[in-house]
N, CA, C and O atoms as CSV, one atom per row, in Angstrom:
chain,resi,resn,atom,element,x,y,z
A,1,MET,N,N,37.810,-5.574,-30.852
A,1,MET,CA,C,37.615,-4.671,-29.680
A,1,MET,C,C,38.222,-5.400,-28.499
A,1,MET,O,O,37.930,-6.584,-28.332
A,2,PRO,N,N,39.065,-4.766,-27.646
A,2,PRO,CA,C,39.570,-5.527,-26.483
A,2,PRO,C,C,38.479,-5.854,-25.498
A,2,PRO,O,O,37.437,-5.206,-25.404
A,3,ALA,N,N,38.765,-6.812,-24.836
A,3,ALA,CA,C,37.591,-7.362,-23.770
A,3,ALA,C,C,37.435,-6.329,-22.717
A,3,ALA,O,O,36.397,-6.321,-22.056
A,4,SER,N,N,38.361,-5.466,-22.501
A,4,SER,CA,C,38.163,-4.491,-21.373
A,4,SER,C,C,37.057,-3.522,-21.781
A,4,SER,O,O,36.468,-2.842,-20.940
A,5,HIS,N,N,36.786,-3.469,-23.075
A,5,HIS,CA,C,35.736,-2.411,-23.446
A,5,HIS,C,C,34.364,-3.043,-23.630
A,5,HIS,O,O,33.382,-2.354,-23.907
A,6,VAL,N,N,34.310,-4.327,-23.476
A,6,VAL,CA,C,32.924,-5.005,-23.689
A,6,VAL,C,C,32.205,-4.676,-22.305
A,6,VAL,O,O,32.716,-4.856,-21.200
A,7,MET,N,N,31.024,-4.199,-22.532
A,7,MET,CA,C,30.179,-3.858,-21.392
A,7,MET,C,C,29.233,-4.899,-21.021
A,7,MET,O,O,28.618,-5.485,-21.912
A,8,GLU,N,N,29.049,-5.196,-19.759
A,8,GLU,CA,C,28.059,-6.300,-19.299
A,8,GLU,C,C,26.707,-5.815,-19.574
A,8,GLU,O,O,26.430,-4.618,-19.509
A,9,PRO,N,N,25.770,-6.820,-19.914
A,9,PRO,CA,C,24.426,-6.454,-20.186
A,9,PRO,C,C,23.834,-5.801,-19.043
A,9,PRO,O,O,24.196,-6.154,-17.921
A,10,PHE,N,N,22.902,-4.820,-19.198
A,10,PHE,CA,C,22.250,-4.118,-18.085
A,10,PHE,C,C,21.418,-5.074,-17.343
A,10,PHE,O,O,20.659,-5.834,-17.943
A,11,ALA,N,N,21.525,-5.070,-16.068
A,11,ALA,CA,C,20.717,-5.955,-15.161
A,11,ALA,C,C,20.092,-4.928,-14.109
A,11,ALA,O,O,20.757,-4.326,-13.266
A,12,PRO,N,N,18.785,-4.825,-14.280
A,12,PRO,CA,C,18.200,-3.880,-13.241
A,12,PRO,C,C,18.268,-4.486,-11.821
A,12,PRO,O,O,18.185,-5.687,-11.567
A,13,ALA,N,N,18.430,-3.488,-10.937
A,13,ALA,CA,C,18.571,-3.869,-9.491
A,13,ALA,C,C,17.276,-4.548,-8.996
A,13,ALA,O,O,16.146,-4.148,-9.277
A,14,MET,N,N,17.564,-5.618,-8.231
A,14,MET,CA,C,16.366,-6.289,-7.651
A,14,MET,C,C,15.615,-5.347,-6.627
A,14,MET,O,O,16.178,-4.794,-5.682
A,15,GLU,N,N,14.388,-5.243,-6.906
A,15,GLU,CA,C,13.583,-4.370,-5.832
A,15,GLU,C,C,13.532,-5.094,-4.585
A,15,GLU,O,O,13.115,-6.252,-4.577
A,16,GLN,N,N,13.930,-4.500,-3.494
A,16,GLN,CA,C,13.871,-5.030,-2.093
A,16,GLN,C,C,12.727,-4.499,-1.350
A,16,GLN,O,O,12.541,-3.285,-1.264
A,17,ARG,N,N,11.946,-5.373,-0.803
A,17,ARG,CA,C,10.744,-4.914,0.045
A,17,ARG,C,C,10.911,-5.642,1.461
A,17,ARG,O,O,11.256,-6.817,1.586
A,18,ARG,N,N,10.637,-4.836,2.423
A,18,ARG,CA,C,10.758,-5.263,3.754
A,18,ARG,C,C,9.645,-6.417,4.032
A,18,ARG,O,O,9.856,-7.316,4.847
A,19,PHE,N,N,8.534,-6.319,3.339
A,19,PHE,CA,C,7.492,-7.331,3.692
A,19,PHE,C,C,6.942,-7.886,2.324
A,19,PHE,O,O,6.771,-7.150,1.352
A,20,ALA,N,N,6.700,-9.126,2.317
A,20,ALA,CA,C,6.078,-9.750,1.132
A,20,ALA,C,C,4.636,-9.298,0.871
A,20,ALA,O,O,3.837,-9.226,1.804
A,21,ARG,N,N,4.322,-9.018,-0.288
A,21,ARG,CA,C,2.926,-8.509,-0.701
A,21,ARG,C,C,2.027,-9.786,-0.972
A,21,ARG,O,O,2.481,-10.796,-1.510
A,22,THR,N,N,0.731,-9.656,-0.558
A,22,THR,CA,C,-0.107,-10.711,-0.874
A,22,THR,C,C,-1.208,-10.067,-1.779
A,22,THR,O,O,-1.699,-8.972,-1.504
A,23,SER,N,N,-1.552,-10.766,-2.820
A,23,SER,CA,C,-2.676,-10.205,-3.776
A,23,SER,C,C,-3.997,-10.503,-2.963
A,23,SER,O,O,-4.312,-11.648,-2.639
A,24,ILE,N,N,-4.722,-9.417,-2.668
A,24,ILE,CA,C,-5.995,-9.622,-1.942
A,24,ILE,C,C,-6.895,-8.346,-2.367
A,24,ILE,O,O,-6.419,-7.211,-2.386
A,25,GLU,N,N,-8.082,-8.599,-2.668
A,25,GLU,CA,C,-8.959,-7.506,-3.027
A,25,GLU,C,C,-10.046,-7.275,-1.998
A,25,GLU,O,O,-10.978,-8.074,-1.904
A,26,VAL,N,N,-9.951,-6.179,-1.205
A,26,VAL,CA,C,-10.864,-5.904,-0.135
A,26,VAL,C,C,-11.153,-4.372,-0.293
A,26,VAL,O,O,-10.317,-3.612,-0.782
A,27,PRO,N,N,-12.443,-3.940,0.169
A,27,PRO,CA,C,-12.783,-2.523,0.083
A,27,PRO,C,C,-11.875,-1.696,1.014
A,27,PRO,O,O,-11.403,-2.176,2.045
A,28,VAL,N,N,-11.658,-0.468,0.617
A,28,VAL,CA,C,-10.816,0.454,1.515
A,28,VAL,C,C,-11.453,1.722,1.276
A,28,VAL,O,O,-11.921,2.072,0.192
A,29,VAL,N,N,-11.448,2.486,2.486
A,29,VAL,CA,C,-11.911,3.907,2.624
A,29,VAL,C,C,-10.712,4.754,3.105
A,29,VAL,O,O,-10.023,4.356,4.044
A,30,VAL,N,N,-10.471,5.853,2.506
A,30,VAL,CA,C,-9.356,6.739,2.780
A,30,VAL,C,C,-9.968,8.064,3.059
A,30,VAL,O,O,-10.777,8.560,2.275
A,31,ARG,N,N,-9.560,8.709,4.276
A,31,ARG,CA,C,-9.770,10.056,4.668
A,31,ARG,C,C,-8.577,10.884,4.747
A,31,ARG,O,O,-7.553,10.487,5.302
A,32,GLY,N,N,-8.696,12.084,4.175
A,32,GLY,CA,C,-7.569,12.994,4.282
A,32,GLY,C,C,-7.389,13.414,5.686
A,32,GLY,O,O,-8.375,13.647,6.385
A,33,MET,N,N,-6.116,13.531,6.163
A,33,MET,CA,C,-5.937,13.988,7.632
A,33,MET,C,C,-6.132,15.413,7.688
A,33,MET,O,O,-6.671,15.853,8.703
A,34,ALA,N,N,-5.792,16.204,6.787
A,34,ALA,CA,C,-6.061,17.754,6.676
A,34,ALA,C,C,-7.480,18.062,6.493
A,34,ALA,O,O,-7.963,19.064,7.019
A,35,SER,N,N,-8.194,17.239,5.762
A,35,SER,CA,C,-9.649,17.375,5.555
A,35,SER,C,C,-10.488,16.046,5.801
A,35,SER,O,O,-10.842,15.325,4.868
A,36,PRO,N,N,-10.758,15.800,7.049
A,36,PRO,CA,C,-11.291,14.430,7.260
A,36,PRO,C,C,-12.718,14.202,6.729
A,36,PRO,O,O,-13.257,13.102,6.853
A,37,ARG,N,N,-13.339,15.266,6.123
A,37,ARG,CA,C,-14.536,15.040,5.413
A,37,ARG,C,C,-14.359,14.538,4.027
A,37,ARG,O,O,-15.322,14.117,3.386
A,38,THR,N,N,-13.177,14.572,3.556
A,38,THR,CA,C,-12.857,14.060,2.212
A,38,THR,C,C,-12.810,12.607,2.397
A,38,THR,O,O,-12.012,12.132,3.205
A,39,LEU,N,N,-13.678,11.787,1.648
A,39,LEU,CA,C,-13.688,10.361,1.816
A,39,LEU,C,C,-13.614,9.795,0.379
A,39,LEU,O,O,-14.384,10.096,-0.533
A,40,LEU,N,N,-12.597,8.949,0.310
A,40,LEU,CA,C,-12.494,8.144,-0.956
A,40,LEU,C,C,-12.738,6.710,-0.746
A,40,LEU,O,O,-12.250,6.134,0.226
A,41,ARG,N,N,-13.464,6.113,-1.605
A,41,ARG,CA,C,-13.813,4.659,-1.476
A,41,ARG,C,C,-13.179,3.889,-2.678
A,41,ARG,O,O,-13.317,4.316,-3.825
A,42,GLY,N,N,-12.579,2.908,-2.439
A,42,GLY,CA,C,-12.003,2.079,-3.549
A,42,GLY,C,C,-11.752,0.655,-3.060
A,42,GLY,O,O,-12.492,0.096,-2.251
A,43,HIS,N,N,-10.595,0.068,-3.634
A,43,HIS,CA,C,-10.373,-1.261,-3.174
A,43,HIS,C,C,-8.919,-1.519,-3.244
A,43,HIS,O,O,-8.201,-0.947,-4.065
A,44,CYS,N,N,-8.457,-2.434,-2.330
A,44,CYS,CA,C,-7.101,-2.790,-2.127
A,44,CYS,C,C,-6.736,-3.897,-3.206
A,44,CYS,O,O,-7.517,-4.809,-3.478
A,45,LEU,N,N,-5.613,-3.764,-3.741
A,45,LEU,CA,C,-5.225,-4.854,-4.654
A,45,LEU,C,C,-4.145,-5.767,-4.046
A,45,LEU,O,O,-4.139,-6.966,-4.326
A,46,ASP,N,N,-3.273,-5.251,-3.257
A,46,ASP,CA,C,-2.185,-6.103,-2.547
A,46,ASP,C,C,-2.068,-5.412,-1.199
A,46,ASP,O,O,-2.395,-4.249,-0.964
A,47,LEU,N,N,-1.546,-6.310,-0.329
A,47,LEU,CA,C,-1.440,-5.976,1.054
A,47,LEU,C,C,-0.177,-6.560,1.759
A,47,LEU,O,O,0.141,-7.723,1.511
A,48,SER,N,N,0.506,-5.861,2.564
A,48,SER,CA,C,1.524,-6.338,3.360
A,48,SER,C,C,1.494,-5.752,4.703
A,48,SER,O,O,0.609,-4.935,4.960
A,49,GLU,N,N,2.346,-6.070,5.571
A,49,GLU,CA,C,2.359,-5.544,6.996
A,49,GLU,C,C,2.869,-4.030,6.863
A,49,GLU,O,O,2.666,-3.218,7.766
A,50,GLY,N,N,3.515,-3.715,5.730
A,50,GLY,CA,C,4.049,-2.355,5.581
A,50,GLY,C,C,3.274,-1.505,4.746
A,50,GLY,O,O,3.548,-0.306,4.685
A,51,GLY,N,N,2.318,-2.005,4.084
A,51,GLY,CA,C,1.496,-1.023,3.160
A,51,GLY,C,C,0.594,-1.756,2.272
A,51,GLY,O,O,0.375,-2.956,2.436
A,52,THR,N,N,0.038,-1.028,1.287
A,52,THR,CA,C,-0.890,-1.540,0.257
A,52,THR,C,C,-0.852,-0.863,-0.987
A,52,THR,O,O,-0.449,0.298,-1.049
A,53,GLY,N,N,-1.262,-1.530,-2.046
A,53,GLY,CA,C,-1.494,-0.918,-3.336
A,53,GLY,C,C,-3.016,-0.921,-3.604
A,53,GLY,O,O,-3.668,-1.964,-3.559
A,54,SER,N,N,-3.524,0.211,-3.868
A,54,SER,CA,C,-5.056,0.361,-3.872
A,54,SER,C,C,-5.438,1.196,-5.209
A,54,SER,O,O,-4.667,1.982,-5.759
A,55,ILE,N,N,-6.661,0.919,-5.612
A,55,ILE,CA,C,-7.348,1.710,-6.643
A,55,ILE,C,C,-8.357,2.712,-6.021
A,55,ILE,O,O,-9.336,2.313,-5.391
A,56,LEU,N,N,-8.104,3.951,-6.207
A,56,LEU,CA,C,-9.000,4.997,-5.523
A,56,LEU,C,C,-9.074,6.093,-6.457
A,56,LEU,O,O,-8.098,6.486,-7.096
A,57,PRO,N,N,-10.336,6.632,-6.543
A,57,PRO,CA,C,-10.546,7.891,-7.384
A,57,PRO,C,C,-9.952,9.065,-6.394
A,57,PRO,O,O,-9.753,8.904,-5.190
A,58,GLY,N,N,-9.719,10.220,-7.097
A,58,GLY,CA,C,-9.359,11.348,-6.353
A,58,GLY,C,C,-7.994,11.721,-6.645
A,58,GLY,O,O,-7.347,11.028,-7.431
A,59,ASP,N,N,-7.499,12.708,-6.115
A,59,ASP,CA,C,-6.205,13.494,-6.286
A,59,ASP,C,C,-5.367,13.282,-5.016
A,59,ASP,O,O,-5.337,14.161,-4.155
A,60,LEU,N,N,-4.646,12.062,-4.875
A,60,LEU,CA,C,-3.830,11.889,-3.684
A,60,LEU,C,C,-2.456,12.262,-4.168
A,60,LEU,O,O,-2.095,11.940,-5.300
A,61,LYS,N,N,-1.609,12.990,-3.272
A,61,LYS,CA,C,-0.288,13.417,-3.658
A,61,LYS,C,C,0.790,12.605,-2.785
A,61,LYS,O,O,0.623,12.361,-1.590
A,62,PRO,N,N,1.885,12.227,-3.507
A,62,PRO,CA,C,2.864,11.486,-2.657
A,62,PRO,C,C,3.316,12.487,-1.406
A,62,PRO,O,O,3.432,13.709,-1.500
A,63,GLY,N,N,3.517,11.780,-0.353
A,63,GLY,CA,C,3.828,12.450,0.995
A,63,GLY,C,C,2.532,12.765,1.768
A,63,GLY,O,O,2.631,12.960,2.979
A,64,GLN,N,N,1.455,12.825,1.238
A,64,GLN,CA,C,0.245,13.047,1.921
A,64,GLN,C,C,-0.052,11.888,3.004
A,64,GLN,O,O,0.139,10.693,2.781
A,65,VAL,N,N,-0.544,12.419,4.199
A,65,VAL,CA,C,-0.819,11.424,5.193
A,65,VAL,C,C,-2.361,11.325,5.205
A,65,VAL,O,O,-3.074,12.322,5.092
A,66,VAL,N,N,-2.873,9.977,5.358
A,66,VAL,CA,C,-4.275,9.721,5.361
A,66,VAL,C,C,-4.630,8.743,6.438
A,66,VAL,O,O,-3.759,8.100,7.024
A,67,LEU,N,N,-5.865,8.632,6.691
A,67,LEU,CA,C,-6.408,7.593,7.603
A,67,LEU,C,C,-7.042,6.708,6.678
A,67,LEU,O,O,-7.924,7.090,5.908
A,68,MET,N,N,-6.566,5.395,6.740
A,68,MET,CA,C,-7.088,4.279,5.857
A,68,MET,C,C,-7.785,3.227,6.673
A,68,MET,O,O,-7.299,2.756,7.701
A,69,GLU,N,N,-9.070,2.846,6.114
A,69,GLU,CA,C,-9.729,1.862,6.791
A,69,GLU,C,C,-9.887,0.648,5.717
A,69,GLU,O,O,-10.482,0.778,4.648
A,70,LEU,N,N,-9.313,-0.457,6.128
A,70,LEU,CA,C,-9.312,-1.714,5.278
A,70,LEU,C,C,-10.446,-2.565,5.814
A,70,LEU,O,O,-10.491,-2.810,7.019
A,71,ILE,N,N,-11.254,-2.972,5.078
A,71,ILE,CA,C,-12.379,-3.841,5.321
A,71,ILE,C,C,-12.035,-5.360,5.152
A,71,ILE,O,O,-12.551,-6.056,4.277
A,72,LEU,N,N,-11.079,-5.837,6.106
A,72,LEU,CA,C,-10.647,-7.195,5.849
A,72,LEU,C,C,-11.562,-8.333,6.218
A,72,LEU,O,O,-11.423,-9.481,5.798
A,73,ALA,N,N,-12.536,-7.911,7.061
A,73,ALA,CA,C,-13.737,-8.783,7.408
A,73,ALA,C,C,-14.893,-7.884,7.606
A,73,ALA,O,O,-14.726,-6.745,8.044
A,74,PRO,N,N,-16.108,-8.368,7.289
A,74,PRO,CA,C,-17.327,-7.492,7.392
A,74,PRO,C,C,-17.454,-6.797,8.684
A,74,PRO,O,O,-17.717,-5.597,8.765
A,75,ASP,N,N,-17.246,-7.634,9.775
A,75,ASP,CA,C,-17.390,-7.114,11.034
A,75,ASP,C,C,-16.234,-6.497,11.815
A,75,ASP,O,O,-16.293,-6.172,13.001
A,76,HIS,N,N,-15.124,-6.366,10.977
A,76,HIS,CA,C,-13.920,-5.797,11.738
A,76,HIS,C,C,-13.089,-4.980,10.810
A,76,HIS,O,O,-12.101,-5.502,10.294
A,77,PRO,N,N,-13.419,-3.690,10.543
A,77,PRO,CA,C,-12.668,-2.841,9.710
A,77,PRO,C,C,-11.370,-2.460,10.487
A,77,PRO,O,O,-11.468,-2.265,11.698
A,78,VAL,N,N,-10.221,-2.348,9.901
A,78,VAL,CA,C,-8.980,-2.029,10.473
A,78,VAL,C,C,-8.569,-0.578,9.979
A,78,VAL,O,O,-8.594,-0.238,8.796
A,79,GLN,N,N,-8.204,0.198,10.988
A,79,GLN,CA,C,-7.893,1.667,10.646
A,79,GLN,C,C,-6.323,1.805,10.830
A,79,GLN,O,O,-5.756,1.258,11.775
A,80,VAL,N,N,-5.726,2.471,9.994
A,80,VAL,CA,C,-4.255,2.767,9.996
A,80,VAL,C,C,-3.963,3.971,9.301
A,80,VAL,O,O,-4.491,4.263,8.228
A,81,ASN,N,N,-2.970,4.811,10.012
A,81,ASN,CA,C,-2.423,5.948,9.243
A,81,ASN,C,C,-1.471,5.512,8.215
A,81,ASN,O,O,-0.664,4.610,8.442
A,82,ALA,N,N,-1.544,6.143,7.062
A,82,ALA,CA,C,-0.571,5.737,5.950
A,82,ALA,C,C,-0.166,7.048,5.222
A,82,ALA,O,O,-0.786,8.108,5.315
A,83,ARG,N,N,0.952,6.838,4.487
A,83,ARG,CA,C,1.618,8.015,3.809
A,83,ARG,C,C,1.424,7.488,2.209
A,83,ARG,O,O,1.684,6.330,1.880
A,84,VAL,N,N,1.001,8.364,1.405
A,84,VAL,CA,C,0.955,8.111,0.039
A,84,VAL,C,C,2.407,8.054,-0.437
A,84,VAL,O,O,3.171,9.001,-0.251
A,85,ARG,N,N,2.776,6.918,-1.058
A,85,ARG,CA,C,4.162,6.694,-1.558
A,85,ARG,C,C,4.271,7.173,-3.105
A,85,ARG,O,O,5.196,7.831,-3.580
A,86,HIS,N,N,3.133,6.702,-3.777
A,86,HIS,CA,C,3.054,7.101,-5.186
A,86,HIS,C,C,1.609,7.088,-5.613
A,86,HIS,O,O,0.811,6.402,-4.974
A,87,SER,N,N,1.191,7.847,-6.719
A,87,SER,CA,C,-0.079,7.875,-7.169
A,87,SER,C,C,0.048,8.047,-8.633
A,87,SER,O,O,0.783,8.921,-9.092
A,88,TYR,N,N,-0.679,7.202,-9.428
A,88,TYR,CA,C,-0.594,7.304,-10.903
A,88,TYR,C,C,-2.024,6.838,-11.376
A,88,TYR,O,O,-2.465,5.696,-11.244
A,89,HIS,N,N,-2.701,7.951,-11.971
A,89,HIS,CA,C,-4.064,7.639,-12.382
A,89,HIS,C,C,-4.828,7.244,-11.120
A,89,HIS,O,O,-4.853,7.967,-10.124
A,90,LEU,N,N,-5.397,6.165,-11.198
A,90,LEU,CA,C,-6.228,5.715,-10.007
A,90,LEU,C,C,-5.456,4.743,-9.095
A,90,LEU,O,O,-6.007,4.328,-8.075
A,91,HIS,N,N,-4.147,4.343,-9.429
A,91,HIS,CA,C,-3.489,3.435,-8.514
A,91,HIS,C,C,-2.617,4.242,-7.556
A,91,HIS,O,O,-1.954,5.200,-7.952
A,92,CYS,N,N,-2.634,3.826,-6.268
A,92,CYS,CA,C,-1.959,4.534,-5.240
A,92,CYS,C,C,-1.160,3.426,-4.391
A,92,CYS,O,O,-1.665,2.342,-4.102
A,93,GLY,N,N,-0.072,3.749,-4.082
A,93,GLY,CA,C,0.730,2.950,-3.074
A,93,GLY,C,C,0.885,3.688,-1.752
A,93,GLY,O,O,1.244,4.865,-1.704
A,94,PHE,N,N,0.590,2.923,-0.640
A,94,PHE,CA,C,0.558,3.534,0.644
A,94,PHE,C,C,1.525,2.734,1.541
A,94,PHE,O,O,1.617,1.508,1.478
A,95,GLU,N,N,2.249,3.522,2.395
A,95,GLU,CA,C,3.102,2.835,3.415
A,95,GLU,C,C,2.356,3.186,4.674
A,95,GLU,O,O,1.891,4.307,4.881
A,96,PHE,N,N,2.258,2.101,5.559
A,96,PHE,CA,C,1.508,2.221,6.868
A,96,PHE,C,C,2.546,2.952,7.823
A,96,PHE,O,O,3.744,2.673,7.780
A,97,LEU,N,N,2.061,3.831,8.622
A,97,LEU,CA,C,2.826,4.577,9.540
A,97,LEU,C,C,2.545,4.098,11.005
A,97,LEU,O,O,1.537,4.426,11.631
A,98,ALA,N,N,3.507,3.314,11.473
A,98,ALA,CA,C,3.597,2.934,12.854
A,98,ALA,C,C,2.268,2.122,13.229
A,98,ALA,O,O,1.617,2.529,14.191
A,99,PRO,N,N,1.865,1.082,12.575
A,99,PRO,CA,C,0.726,0.425,12.941
A,99,PRO,C,C,0.703,-0.286,14.297
A,99,PRO,O,O,1.714,-0.826,14.746
A,100,GLU,N,N,-0.402,-0.275,14.901
A,100,GLU,CA,C,-0.585,-1.028,16.179
A,100,GLU,C,C,-0.260,-2.426,15.982
A,100,GLU,O,O,-0.483,-2.924,14.879
A,101,GLN,N,N,0.311,-3.220,17.051
A,101,GLN,CA,C,0.392,-4.651,16.861
A,101,GLN,C,C,-0.782,-5.479,16.501
A,101,GLN,O,O,-0.684,-6.422,15.716
A,102,ASP,N,N,-1.882,-5.135,17.064
A,102,ASP,CA,C,-3.126,-5.771,16.776
A,102,ASP,C,C,-3.523,-5.597,15.277
A,102,ASP,O,O,-4.070,-6.499,14.642
A,103,VAL,N,N,-3.234,-4.463,14.791
A,103,VAL,CA,C,-3.464,-4.222,13.302
A,103,VAL,C,C,-2.579,-5.002,12.474
A,103,VAL,O,O,-2.997,-5.534,11.445
A,104,ILE,N,N,-1.310,-5.109,12.878
A,104,ILE,CA,C,-0.400,-5.952,12.083
A,104,ILE,C,C,-0.719,-7.387,12.182
A,104,ILE,O,O,-0.527,-8.102,11.198
A,105,ASP,N,N,-1.203,-7.892,13.312
A,105,ASP,CA,C,-1.616,-9.230,13.470
A,105,ASP,C,C,-2.812,-9.549,12.573
A,105,ASP,O,O,-2.934,-10.630,11.996
A,106,TYR,N,N,-3.675,-8.558,12.492
A,106,TYR,CA,C,-4.997,-8.822,11.714
A,106,TYR,C,C,-4.701,-8.765,10.262
A,106,TYR,O,O,-5.379,-9.407,9.458
A,107,ILE,N,N,-3.736,-8.037,9.915
A,107,ILE,CA,C,-3.143,-7.988,8.338
A,107,ILE,C,C,-2.534,-9.248,8.063
A,107,ILE,O,O,-2.735,-9.803,6.983
A,108,ARG,N,N,-1.767,-9.775,8.992
A,108,ARG,CA,C,-1.007,-11.118,8.771
A,108,ARG,C,C,-2.065,-12.196,8.600
A,108,ARG,O,O,-1.925,-13.012,7.689
A,109,THR,N,N,-3.066,-12.252,9.377
A,109,THR,CA,C,-4.114,-13.277,9.351
A,109,THR,C,C,-4.838,-13.133,8.027
A,109,THR,O,O,-5.043,-14.138,7.346
A,110,ALA,N,N,-5.259,-11.866,7.607
A,110,ALA,CA,C,-5.981,-11.742,6.315
A,110,ALA,C,C,-5.034,-12.213,5.174
A,110,ALA,O,O,-5.525,-12.884,4.267
A,111,CYS,N,N,-3.695,-11.904,5.159
A,111,CYS,CA,C,-2.815,-12.307,4.033
A,111,CYS,C,C,-2.669,-13.803,4.073
A,111,CYS,O,O,-2.614,-14.422,3.010
A,112,ALA,N,N,-2.603,-14.432,5.239
A,112,ALA,CA,C,-2.426,-15.884,5.241
A,112,ALA,C,C,-3.777,-16.588,4.722
A,112,ALA,O,O,-3.747,-17.712,4.220
A,113,ARG,N,N,-4.822,-15.937,4.860
A,113,ARG,CA,C,-6.211,-16.552,4.422
A,113,ARG,C,C,-6.336,-16.382,2.800
A,113,ARG,O,O,-6.933,-17.189,2.087
A,114,ALA,N,N,-5.721,-15.283,2.363
A,114,ALA,CA,C,-5.818,-15.146,0.970
A,114,ALA,C,C,-5.119,-16.011,-0.007
A,114,ALA,O,O,-5.263,-15.819,-1.215
């Protein structure tokens, strides 16, 4: 077979993230923006300045916007709006939506301690 027909082995594209993720397990509470009475309690598995991967019961849909409360320290919960990026069984990925600078700073500190 001529060399021009030899195919290169498949190499998956490297996944690029804007922010490094840190493995950290902290409690998280999620409220639906459309129905604030809906309250889901779970825990965060990984965290970055841009979002989190969490385990939560319930039926969250990609694109849904929620209010997320991360309990990074017992005396200082952090609230941030987030969009559901993906949801598979109990695992959900969230993208933070325009977090305040003090929230970003607090997340950076928590990630550095982890």
